[in-house]
C-alpha positions, 0 to 999 in steps of 0.5 A, a space after each residue: 500500500 505504501 508504494 501506491 501512496 508514494 506514487 500518488 504524491 510523485 504524480 502530484 508533483 509531476 502534474 503541478 496542479 496546486 489548484 486541485 487541492 485545498 487541503 493535502 494531507 502530509 505524505 508521512 501521515 497517509 503512509 502511516 495509515 497505509 502501514 496500519 492497513 498492511 497490518 490489518 491485512 497481515 492479520 487476515 482482514 480483507 477490506 474490499 477497498 484496500 489501498 484505494 486512494 480517495 480525494 474528497 470534495 471540500 464540502 464533505 467532512 473528514 475529521 481533523 481536516 478543515 471543511 471550507 466549502 471553497 470559502 476560507 472564512 467559512 472553514 471549520 474543523 469537524 470531529 467526525 467524518 461524513 458517513 459516506 467517506 467513513 464507510 470508504 475508510 472502513 473498507 480500506 480506502 485512504 483519503 489523500 486530501 480535500 479538493 477544490 470546488 465551486 464555492 458552496 457547490 454553486 456552479 458547474 464551471 469549476 472556476 468559482 473559488 478563491 483557491 483558484 480555477 481548476 483547469 481541465 485535466 486534458 486541456 488547461 485552457 478549458 474548464 474542468 467543470 464543477 462544482 466537484 472540479 478538484 475531485 474529478 481532475 484528481 481522478 483524471 490525472 491519475 492521482 487517486 482512484 476515486 473522487 468523491 463529489 456532490 451533485 445537485 444540478 450536475 456537479 457529479 456528471 459535468 466534470 466527468 464529461 469534461 475530463 473523460 472519466 465516469 461520474 455516478 449520481 445514484 438515486 437520491 437518498 441512497 447515500 447518506 448526506 450526513 457530514 455534507 455542507 448542504 447546497 439544496 438539501 432536498 436534491 443533494 447527493 454524494 457522487 463518485 468519480 472513477 476511471 472505470 465503471 467497476 471502481 465507481 460501482 464498488 465505491 458507491 455500493 460501499 457508501 450506500 445505506 441509511 445511517 440513522 442520522 440523515 432524515 432523507 435517506 432511503 432504502 431499496 424498495 422490495 420490488 427493485 428491478 435488477 434488469 430491464 429490457 434495453 429500450 432507450 429514449 433519445 431526444 429529437 433533433 431539435 432538443 440537441 440544438 445547443 450541440 455543435 456539429 461534431 458533438 451531434 455526430 458523437 451523440 449519434 455514434 453513441 446511439 448507434 453503439 447502443 443499438 448495435 449492443 441490442 438496445 432499441 431506441 425511441 425518439 421522444 420529446 424531452 422539452 418538458 424535462 429541459 423546462 423542468 431543469 430551469 426551476 432549479 436556479 430560475 425558480 424558488 428552489 435556490 432558496 434552499 441554498 440560502 437556507 443552508 449558508 445564506 446567513 453567512 453570505 449576507 454577512 458579506 465576507 470578503 472572500 465570497 465569489 461574486 457569482 455565488 454571492 449574487 445567486 445565493 444572496 438574491 434568494 433571500 427575497 423569494 416568497 414562500 407562496 411562490 415556492 408552493 407554486 413551484 412545488 406544484 409545478 414540479 409535481 406536474 413535471 414529474 408526471 409529465 416525465 413519467 409519460 415521456 419515459 413510458 415504455 422506456 427503461 432509460 434516457 440517453 442525453 449528452 452530458 453537457 451542451 458544450 465545453 467552454 474555455 476559462 476565457 469564455 467563462 470569465 467574459 460571461 460567468 453566469 450565462 455560460 454556467 446556466 447553459 451547462 446545466 441544460 441536460 443535467 439540472 432536471 435529474 435530481 428535481 425529477 428524482 432520477 438516477 444518472 451515470 455519465 460516461 465518456 463517448 468519444 470526442 468532439 470539438 477537440 476534447 472528450 465527449 460524454 453522454 449520460 444514461 438516466 433512469 427512474 429512481 432505484 433503477 440504478 443497476 439498469 443505468 450501470 448495465 447501459 453505461 457498460 456498453 460505452 466502457 466495455 466493462 462487466 459489472 463486478 457486483 450488483 447495485 443493489 445487493 441483496 436479491 433472491 436467487 431463483 433457479 429455473 429449468 424449463 419454460 422460464 429459461 432464456 428464449 423460452 415462452 414464459 421467460 417474460 414473466 421473469 424479465 417483467 419483474 426486473 429479474 436478472 440472469 446471472 449464469 448457468 448452473 447444475 443441480 446436485 446429482 439427486 433430481 429427476 425431470 418429468 414433462 408436464 403436459 400443458 400450454 406450454 409444456 413444462 418440466 417438473 423437478 423431483 428430488 429422488 436422492 443421490 441413489 437415483 438422481 442426476 445433475 440437471 442443467 438450469 439457469 440462475 436468476 436474481 430478483 427482488 423479494 417482492 418480485 419473487 412473491 408476485 412470481 410465486 403467487 402466479 405459479 400454477 399447480 402442480 408447480 411449487 418453489 423450494 430449496 434446490 441443492 446445486 452441484 457446488 453444494 450451495 442451495 437456492 430457491 428453485 422449481 419443484 413438482 409434487 411426486 404424485 403428479 410426477 408419477 403420471 408424467 413421462 420421465 425425461 431425465 435421460 435427455 440431459 435437460 429441458 432444451 435437449 428434450 425439446 430438440 430431441 
């Protein structure tokens, strides 16, 4: 572990990007932690994130390090680490330091900081994107493995697109916000940057789960989907008007890649979503930013960024009655969004409409920033999940797309994002589904498989039973196999498939199961057990024994 730490500090010296960091921990201190981690592993522990180096956005608490939120006069030193970061550390991650950001997480540009504008990792003349600028650039420069940011308007996605990395914004409330300086408390979430989708997914899974402190935490619903038919909504040409010609070509190539992977695409009108996005800053929701830090802003400290001070300061004049009106408007937008995505499992959009230079932002800091949120601002407002991934190049730099799904369909977003990264998911998000073993009409390609896929079930592999079962053919429409436990003296290994589905989905499946079929424990060839199909012995004795064919598909092709 020590060598990885040394390499990180050498990389910091090599790239010479001091604006990335607000507080960088002393090398000796991190090396000492790496030594203690080595001792844990020598004693037999196997922390899942052992040695993963992490950069933490400086509006998230790390005990003993100042939290500035990008404003030196606001700084305080917390005694407790934010829940999300504490979970990473417990899993073996090492925090390298706190990173720069758009002050009070207000901005998508990465330039609104008295600690300096964070330059893009690939082109220093361009912006890094914000507000989670430092965390994204620390990942893109190869200093750390994981960057922790926050996202309200797109701060966990825009910097990913601009720096050619992965940015994951999970469903609101899955990761606790305890220990995070609020921006808009109702719509904030802790996010992950990484160079690979697998790294991001592992870190996100580690951070997920209620902590008993954050009142806005949510748990996975009992009927959460582990997979979905890949039907992808894509915007109309007119919805892509802000894009350059090259960016449009890059987006078209991204759509083609999804179609080549087997996905079906449907053109939809996303103008309603883009209209909803305007509520975040042009409506009364900005009042939540004033509720978080407005008293401090109104005191007029000298180190306030002018744009941030203007945005948050103006919110003090907003009326409560107008906020009630905006809440009702948002409710209608959510219903409209549901109609827009009806029949689709996800929406594909460009992550950003353009990639401005530092000079362009300096000329028009508010206007440029406002445009950057075109395709991101609505996501948290409408309670959606999103993953930003690289998708080629355009206009001399990286081009990125975002896979956007309904709340709690995060795994669906990971599956589609993997089309662009070429990865296979190392684990499921969420964890905790129920395994179901099927042997006949519910196999892939068979007539009842749709009953599983409609419940969000996910195929996870082929299996064989222990050599103690026999299979019979049960007449009907369609014909089905019946599995009977006979014991090792008269049984055989039968082939089947393993699917994982949510507990409530399994209940729905069981309730619809016709006689003489039932579900019970099946012993597999490796000695493990899982829920699988059974048939009562009385029915089995009246049916043809087809064990000798070697499985249902072999029987059908006899």
